[in-house]
C-alpha positions, 0 to 999 in steps of 0.5 A: 431533404437537407432538413431530414439530414440535419434531423437524421445527424442530431437524432445519432448525435444524442444516441452516443450521447445517451450510450457513453453516459451509462454508468455500470452496476456499483457493486463491484466487479467480476475481477476482485475489485471493489468501486471504491468511492474516489479512488483511481490510484496515481493518473499519468504525470501523478508521480514524484521523485525526492533526491534521494531517487524515492519514487512516489505514487498519488492516491486520491481519498477514498472509502474502503472496507478495512479488515478481514473476517478471517483474522481476530485481530484484523475485525470488526471489518469497517468502512474508512473514509479517507479524506486526504490524498497522499503519495507513497512510495513505489518501493519499500525503502533500500538500504542505498537510501538508509545509508545517505541519510543515517550513514550505517546499514544493520540489514542482516541481508546486504544489498544496495537495492534491497530492502533496509531491515533489522531497525526499529519502529524508533530508528524508523522515526529518526530516519523520518526527521533527518530526511525531513530536515535533509529536504527543508520540510515537514511531509515525510512520515509512515502510512496510518495502518488505514492508508497503507491498506487501502493503497495496497488493497488498490480498490480489491477486497480479494484476499491479495491485491492481484485478485484470487489465485488462479494457477491457470490464468498465471495469478499466483503469489509468486508472480507478486512476492517474495515470502516461504515458498521463493525467498530462499531464506532473504530479502531481493531487490526492491521491484522484481515482483509485478507491482499492485494495481495502482504501482506499488512493488513488493507490497506482499512480501519481500519485508514487513512494513512499519505503520504509525499506529500503535498495536491493537488487538482489533479494531474496536478503536480504530478511527473512520477517518482513517486516522492512526491509532495511538496509545500513550505509553504503548511499545508494540506497533503494527506491521503489515504485509507479511515478509520473505519468511511468511507463509502465504497467509500473512501477506493477506492485505488484510493481516497484521502483526505486533512489533515491539517500537524498540526492536528491528528484526530482518523480517521487517522495513517499511515504505513512506508516505509523504503529504499530498 
């Protein structure tokens, strides 16, 4: 009798282990998320806060499909394999944070907790240099365009990081973004809308966000490892995410616009990346 009981216990344990070890289909999920190789966003405890109070989330390296067939400038859709994990700020850099480093605030729509705007790409580089000096490091920078889209998508393959728009289920753009339909013609305090699945706020709308890359009319020169595309002598840079003045399509995770590195405007700000 005792031998039979032991046999039954072992058999039950083997069945439990077998069921737990079964893997799911890796072709994608019903909610529009992709099974991104190596991705997972920020695990509990993986955050970081710097001396300015900027909060960062940890993004694991991984592979994803970058671009969209909807937009000529976002083609061809191509595989990117990010080899290094990184930290990205939860929020767009605020006017208060800019002031602490630069001692000025050029923003058109004033407010300590509103994103800084009306700053050029070149001025952002000055901010980054001063912040690195202030913290005695070289770890802060703008995201590459590939890093930005990878973090913005957060494992999804849909137009927006929260999935397809479905008003009946509450999946509306207005829940996640300030844009032309709901912004009242100005920026808003960061973090008031719902975050994307990896914990970043205002990844769609509020202000467009500079990235490190030079502008190119498509991805024919893109690097497979997601490195920034830098064109010597070019003053044109890339901004992503759309702004308070944008129509909904410009908030698409794949949508991109060009900006002159020497000029700022009230629609464009930035968020930072920190090397892991």
